[in-house]
C-alpha positions, 0 to 999 in steps of 0.5 A, a space after each residue: 830602149 837603148 839608142 847607143 851607137 845609133 846615128 841620127 840619120 839611121 833613126 827608125 822614125 816610123 818605128 819610134 812613132 809606132 812604139 810611142 803609139 803602142 805605149 800610149 794605147 796599150 800600156 797607158 794604165 800598165 806601164 810604170 816607167 819607160 827609160 829611153 837611154 843614150 839619146 842625143 839631141 836629135 832624138 830628144 827633139 823628135 820626142 819633143 815633137 811626138 810627145 805633143 800627141 801623147 796624153 799627160 799621164 803617158 808623158 810622165 812615164 817616159 824618161 829620156 836621158 843621154 846617159 846609159 842609166 839614171 838613179 831613179 831606175 833603181 826606185 822602180 827596178 830592183 838592182 838585182 834585176 837591172 843589167 849592170 850597163 844600166 846601173 844594176 847588178 845583173 849580168 846581160 844574158 847570153 841568150 834570150 830563149 827560154 826566158 829567164 829571170 836574173 834574180 827572184 829578189 824583187 825588193 817589195 816595200 810593204 809601205 808602198 803596197 796599197 790595200 783594195 780599199 785604197 784603189 776603190 
């Protein structure tokens, strides 16, 4: 989520509650990380209040930053798939339909892939 150019009096408070609820309920075991970028003090305060209702595992996966990107984004998202404005190499698409993948390079690190036995 990118909150650039959004004033605190225009914050979609109800929508933020819905998004946090959705992240906690539907993506608890699927979401690796969510970055909320270009935040300000008011957004940080609202998140701090709302995060009381999130479980610890979900809280660890959500990162807020006042910058447009953080270095740890490229540890989860390959730079060729991350838009330039977020510190990657990909161009922002001019259109969003049909869906498109900026690069087929994913940069898997074989040492991080767990075997089936490790999951059991």
